[in-house]
NUROLO-831979 format. One record per residue: x negated, y, z negated of N, C-alpha, C in turn; residue in one letter. Coordinates in nm, 3 decimals, padded with zeros to 5 digits. Example, Ala and Ser with C-alpha at 12.3 -4.5 7.8 and 13.67 -1.06 7.14 Angstrom:
<<-01.319,-00.569,-00.780>,<-01.230,-00.450,-00.780>,<-01.320,-00.330,-00.780>,a>
<<-01.285,-00.225,-00.708>,<-01.367,-00.106,-00.714>,<-01.290,00.003,-00.787>,s>
//
This chain:
<<02.209,-13.838,-02.703>,<02.310,-13.739,-02.669>,<02.415,-13.726,-02.778>,m>
<<02.393,-13.783,-02.894>,<02.493,-13.786,-03.000>,<02.558,-13.651,-03.030>,w>
<<02.484,-13.541,-03.054>,<02.555,-13.419,-03.090>,<02.637,-13.360,-02.976>,p>
<<02.610,-13.399,-02.854>,<02.677,-13.337,-02.741>,<02.798,-13.416,-02.692>,f>
<<02.804,-13.544,-02.722>,<02.914,-13.627,-02.674>,<03.010,-13.664,-02.786>,n>
<<03.002,-13.595,-02.897>,<03.088,-13.627,-03.010>,<03.234,-13.601,-02.973>,r>
<<03.318,-13.694,-03.008>,<03.461,-13.677,-02.981>,<03.517,-13.571,-03.074>,k>
<<03.607,-13.493,-03.020>,<03.674,-13.394,-03.102>,<03.771,-13.465,-03.196>,k>
<<03.770,-13.424,-03.319>,<03.865,-13.483,-03.414>,<03.999,-13.413,-03.399>,t>
<<04.102,-13.487,-03.422>,<04.236,-13.428,-03.412>,<04.256,-13.329,-03.526>,e>
<<04.325,-13.221,-03.493>,<04.359,-13.125,-03.597>,<04.461,-13.189,-03.690>,e>
<<04.447,-13.155,-03.816>,<04.543,-13.207,-03.914>,<04.680,-13.149,-03.884>,k>
<<04.777,-13.236,-03.868>,<04.914,-13.192,-03.844>,<04.981,-13.160,-03.976>,k>
<<05.061,-13.056,-03.975>,<05.129,-13.018,-04.098>,<05.250,-13.108,-04.120>,s>
<<05.285,-13.119,-04.245>,<05.405,-13.193,-04.283>,<05.527,-13.112,-04.238>,e>
<<05.642,-13.177,-04.210>,<05.761,-13.103,-04.166>,<05.804,-12.994,-04.264>,p>
<<05.792,-13.019,-04.394>,<05.834,-12.921,-04.493>,<05.744,-12.798,-04.493>,w>
<<05.618,-12.814,-04.450>,<05.525,-12.702,-04.455>,<05.568,-12.587,-04.364>,e>
<<05.619,-12.617,-04.246>,<05.663,-12.512,-04.156>,<05.780,-12.434,-04.215>,d>
<<05.873,-12.505,-04.279>,<05.988,-12.439,-04.341>,<05.943,-12.351,-04.458>,k>
<<05.854,-12.405,-04.542>,<05.805,-12.328,-04.656>,<05.725,-12.207,-04.610>,f>
<<05.644,-12.224,-04.507>,<05.563,-12.113,-04.457>,<05.652,-11.999,-04.409>,a>
<<05.762,-12.032,-04.343>,<05.853,-11.930,-04.291>,<05.922,-11.853,-04.403>,a>
<<05.939,-11.915,-04.519>,<06.010,-11.852,-04.630>,<05.917,-11.795,-04.737>,l>
<<05.789,-11.822,-04.726>,<05.692,-11.783,-04.828>,<05.684,-11.631,-04.842>,a>
<<05.649,-11.585,-04.960>,<05.614,-11.658,-05.080>,<05.740,-11.714,-05.149>,p>
<<05.720,-11.825,-05.218>,<05.831,-11.895,-05.283>,<05.823,-11.881,-05.434>,l>
<<05.938,-11.894,-05.499>,<05.948,-11.894,-05.645>,<06.032,-12.014,-05.687>,v>
<<06.023,-12.050,-05.812>,<06.118,-12.143,-05.872>,<06.219,-12.059,-05.948>,l>
<<06.346,-12.088,-05.931>,<06.449,-12.006,-05.994>,<06.554,-12.094,-06.061>,a>
<<06.592,-12.055,-06.179>,<06.699,-12.121,-06.254>,<06.831,-12.105,-06.178>,s>
<<06.918,-12.204,-06.193>,<07.049,-12.195,-06.127>,<07.131,-12.077,-06.179>,d>
<<07.099,-12.028,-06.296>,<07.175,-11.915,-06.353>,<07.146,-11.782,-06.283>,q>
<<07.036,-11.774,-06.208>,<07.004,-11.649,-06.138>,<07.029,-11.660,-05.987>,v>
<<07.106,-11.763,-05.948>,<07.140,-11.784,-05.807>,<07.291,-11.791,-05.791>,m>
<<07.338,-11.763,-05.672>,<07.480,-11.780,-05.641>,<07.563,-11.658,-05.672>,g>
<<07.692,-11.665,-05.640>,<07.780,-11.549,-05.654>,<07.803,-11.506,-05.799>,p>
<<07.794,-11.596,-05.894>,<07.815,-11.562,-06.036>,<07.682,-11.545,-06.109>,q>
<<07.576,-11.514,-06.036>,<07.442,-11.512,-06.093>,<07.425,-11.405,-06.201>,r>
<<07.336,-11.436,-06.293>,<07.292,-11.342,-06.394>,<07.165,-11.275,-06.343>,l>
<<07.129,-11.159,-06.397>,<07.004,-11.097,-06.352>,<06.882,-11.175,-06.403>,p>
<<06.774,-11.166,-06.329>,<06.647,-11.222,-06.376>,<06.600,-11.132,-06.490>,v>
<<06.590,-11.190,-06.609>,<06.545,-11.113,-06.726>,<06.423,-11.176,-06.791>,c>
<<06.378,-11.288,-06.736>,<06.254,-11.350,-06.786>,<06.183,-11.411,-06.666>,f>
<<06.055,-11.384,-06.656>,<05.975,-11.436,-06.545>,<05.834,-11.462,-06.594>,a>
<<05.777,-11.572,-06.548>,<05.637,-11.599,-06.580>,<05.570,-11.663,-06.460>,y>
<<05.437,-11.652,-06.460>,<05.361,-11.700,-06.345>,<05.262,-11.807,-06.385>,r>
<<05.270,-11.918,-06.314>,<05.178,-12.030,-06.333>,<05.091,-12.044,-06.208>,v>
<<04.995,-12.132,-06.216>,<04.908,-12.156,-06.100>,<04.993,-12.213,-05.987>,k>
<<04.985,-12.153,-05.867>,<05.064,-12.203,-05.754>,<05.026,-12.347,-05.717>,p>
<<05.124,-12.422,-05.666>,<05.102,-12.561,-05.627>,<05.055,-12.577,-05.483>,n>
<<05.078,-12.477,-05.399>,<05.040,-12.485,-05.258>,<05.029,-12.342,-05.205>,n>
<<04.983,-12.325,-05.082>,<04.963,-12.189,-05.030>,<05.091,-12.105,-05.018>,p>
<<05.207,-12.168,-05.021>,<05.333,-12.096,-05.004>,<05.397,-12.059,-05.137>,y>
<<05.350,-12.119,-05.243>,<05.403,-12.099,-05.378>,<05.341,-11.974,-05.439>,d>
<<05.424,-11.885,-05.491>,<05.373,-11.766,-05.559>,<05.333,-11.798,-05.703>,s>
<<05.388,-11.906,-05.757>,<05.363,-11.940,-05.896>,<05.467,-11.881,-05.991>,g>
<<05.553,-11.794,-05.940>,<05.652,-11.728,-06.027>,<05.770,-11.820,-06.055>,w>
<<05.818,-11.813,-06.179>,<05.938,-11.884,-06.222>,<06.033,-11.779,-06.279>,i>
<<06.152,-11.769,-06.220>,<06.251,-11.668,-06.257>,<06.367,-11.735,-06.331>,f>
<<06.411,-11.671,-06.438>,<06.528,-11.720,-06.511>,<06.602,-11.602,-06.573>,s>
<<06.719,-11.632,-06.625>,<06.797,-11.527,-06.691>,<06.744,-11.500,-06.831>,s>
<<06.671,-11.595,-06.886>,<06.623,-11.583,-07.022>,<06.720,-11.640,-07.123>,g>
<<06.837,-11.685,-07.075>,<06.939,-11.741,-07.163>,<06.946,-11.894,-07.155>,k>
<<06.869,-11.952,-07.065>,<06.873,-12.098,-07.047>,<06.803,-12.167,-07.165>,e>
<<06.864,-12.273,-07.213>,<06.798,-12.355,-07.314>,<06.704,-12.452,-07.241>,s>
<<06.611,-12.509,-07.314>,<06.522,-12.608,-07.252>,<06.603,-12.727,-07.203>,q>
<<06.708,-12.763,-07.275>,<06.794,-12.874,-07.233>,<06.861,-12.842,-07.099>,q>
<<06.909,-12.719,-07.085>,<06.972,-12.678,-06.959>,<06.871,-12.689,-06.844>,h>
<<06.749,-12.641,-06.867>,<06.647,-12.647,-06.762>,<06.607,-12.791,-06.731>,l>
<<06.607,-12.877,-06.834>,<06.576,-13.019,-06.810>,<06.687,-13.084,-06.727>,d>
<<06.812,-13.049,-06.754>,<06.925,-13.106,-06.682>,<06.945,-13.044,-06.544>,d>
<<06.903,-12.920,-06.527>,<06.920,-12.845,-06.402>,<06.787,-12.781,-06.365>,n>
<<06.695,-12.857,-06.311>,<06.561,-12.802,-06.283>,<06.568,-12.682,-06.188>,p>
<<06.475,-12.588,-06.205>,<06.471,-12.473,-06.114>,<06.457,-12.517,-05.968>,p>
<<06.508,-12.435,-05.879>,<06.507,-12.463,-05.735>,<06.406,-12.374,-05.664>,k>
<<06.354,-12.422,-05.552>,<06.261,-12.345,-05.471>,<06.340,-12.244,-05.389>,i>
<<06.301,-12.117,-05.399>,<06.371,-12.008,-05.329>,<06.270,-11.908,-05.273>,c>
<<06.307,-11.836,-05.169>,<06.219,-11.731,-05.118>,<06.216,-11.612,-05.214>,p>
<<06.097,-11.565,-05.246>,<06.086,-11.449,-05.334>,<06.154,-11.327,-05.273>,m>
<<06.146,-11.312,-05.141>,<06.205,-11.195,-05.076>,<06.355,-11.183,-05.103>,n>
<<06.424,-11.294,-05.116>,<06.568,-11.288,-05.148>,<06.591,-11.220,-05.282>,s>
<<06.507,-11.253,-05.379>,<06.520,-11.192,-05.511>,<06.480,-11.045,-05.509>,f>
<<06.376,-11.011,-05.431>,<06.333,-10.872,-05.422>,<06.439,-10.785,-05.356>,l>
<<06.514,-10.841,-05.262>,<06.623,-10.765,-05.198>,<06.736,-10.741,-05.297>,k>
<<06.767,-10.842,-05.380>,<06.875,-10.828,-05.478>,<06.834,-10.739,-05.594>,m>
<<06.705,-10.744,-05.630>,<06.656,-10.670,-05.746>,<06.515,-10.617,-05.718>,d>
<<06.506,-10.497,-05.660>,<06.375,-10.442,-05.626>,<06.281,-10.422,-05.745>,p>
<<06.335,-10.417,-05.868>,<06.247,-10.399,-05.985>,<06.156,-10.520,-06.007>,t>
<<06.189,-10.633,-05.948>,<06.100,-10.750,-05.961>,<05.963,-10.723,-05.899>,l>
<<05.957,-10.632,-05.802>,<05.829,-10.597,-05.741>,<05.733,-10.534,-05.843>,a>
<<05.787,-10.481,-05.951>,<05.702,-10.422,-06.055>,<05.617,-10.527,-06.126>,e>
<<05.662,-10.652,-06.125>,<05.589,-10.755,-06.199>,<05.521,-10.859,-06.111>,i>
<<05.564,-10.876,-05.987>,<05.516,-10.988,-05.906>,<05.371,-10.977,-05.862>,t>
<<05.309,-10.863,-05.880>,<05.168,-10.849,-05.848>,<05.075,-10.889,-05.962>,g>
<<05.133,-10.924,-06.076>,<05.051,-10.958,-06.193>,<04.996,-11.100,-06.184>,h>
<<04.893,-11.124,-06.262>,<04.813,-11.247,-06.254>,<04.885,-11.370,-06.308>,a>
<<04.831,-11.485,-06.266>,<04.874,-11.614,-06.322>,<04.855,-11.607,-06.474>,v>
<<04.952,-11.658,-06.547>,<04.947,-11.656,-06.693>,<05.027,-11.543,-06.754>,g>
<<05.072,-11.447,-06.672>,<05.150,-11.337,-06.727>,<05.296,-11.376,-06.738>,s>
<<05.364,-11.313,-06.833>,<05.507,-11.336,-06.853>,<05.571,-11.201,-06.883>,a>
<<05.695,-11.184,-06.835>,<05.765,-11.057,-06.845>,<05.911,-11.081,-06.884>,w>
<<05.966,-10.986,-06.961>,<06.107,-10.996,-06.999>,<06.168,-10.857,-07.003>,e>
<<06.301,-10.855,-07.002>,<06.375,-10.730,-07.018>,<06.511,-10.764,-07.078>,r>
<<06.577,-10.661,-07.130>,<06.704,-10.682,-07.200>,<06.824,-10.694,-07.106>,d>
<<06.813,-10.645,-06.985>,<06.923,-10.651,-06.890>,<06.878,-10.601,-06.755>,g>
<<06.972,-10.601,-06.659>,<06.938,-10.566,-06.521>,<06.877,-10.427,-06.507>,a>
<<06.920,-10.331,-06.583>,<06.868,-10.195,-06.570>,<06.752,-10.162,-06.662>,g>
<<06.716,-10.255,-06.748>,<06.613,-10.229,-06.848>,<06.472,-10.240,-06.790>,a>
<<06.377,-10.182,-06.859>,<06.236,-10.187,-06.818>,<06.176,-10.323,-06.850>,s>
<<06.083,-10.364,-06.765>,<06.010,-10.489,-06.788>,<05.905,-10.467,-06.897>,w>
<<05.892,-10.567,-06.984>,<05.791,-10.565,-07.090>,<05.711,-10.694,-07.082>,k>
<<05.579,-10.682,-07.094>,<05.495,-10.801,-07.091>,<05.514,-10.880,-07.221>,e>
<<05.510,-11.013,-07.209>,<05.524,-11.102,-07.325>,<05.382,-11.150,-07.359>,v>
<<05.320,-11.090,-07.460>,<05.182,-11.131,-07.492>,<05.177,-11.272,-07.551>,p>
<<05.076,-11.347,-07.514>,<05.055,-11.480,-07.571>,<05.151,-11.588,-07.524>,g>
<<05.229,-11.561,-07.420>,<05.324,-11.662,-07.371>,<05.251,-11.784,-07.316>,f>
<<05.301,-11.902,-07.350>,<05.250,-12.028,-07.296>,<05.366,-12.099,-07.229>,r>
<<05.351,-12.131,-07.099>,<05.463,-12.197,-07.028>,<05.489,-12.336,-07.083>,p>
<<05.615,-12.382,-07.074>,<05.647,-12.519,-07.117>,<05.574,-12.619,-07.029>,p>
<<05.548,-12.734,-07.085>,<05.477,-12.838,-07.007>,<05.570,-12.943,-06.958>,r>
//
């Protein structure tokens, strides 16, 4: 009777953070310079392979951060929708593939693809 009396396995329970991330997804990593009341516009964005189902893979920055600044102040996890509400032009780039990178000169400027961009490791 083995196939008929098999015990049901318990469903995998999600981690506590997963429910919070799922509610806010899709998520981005964002520099501290593009967050808060004194924020600068997102003028540089690139997409890496997502780390989990809630991660969009996008990393948003002002484009003015030095690598030292980013090392000292790592990007924070944020809901992409918050950025899209503040700047609807981000929707022009967020549908592009992993490996793409985009920049612009200022908040009102057009997005331009950055050919050959390689993300920092």
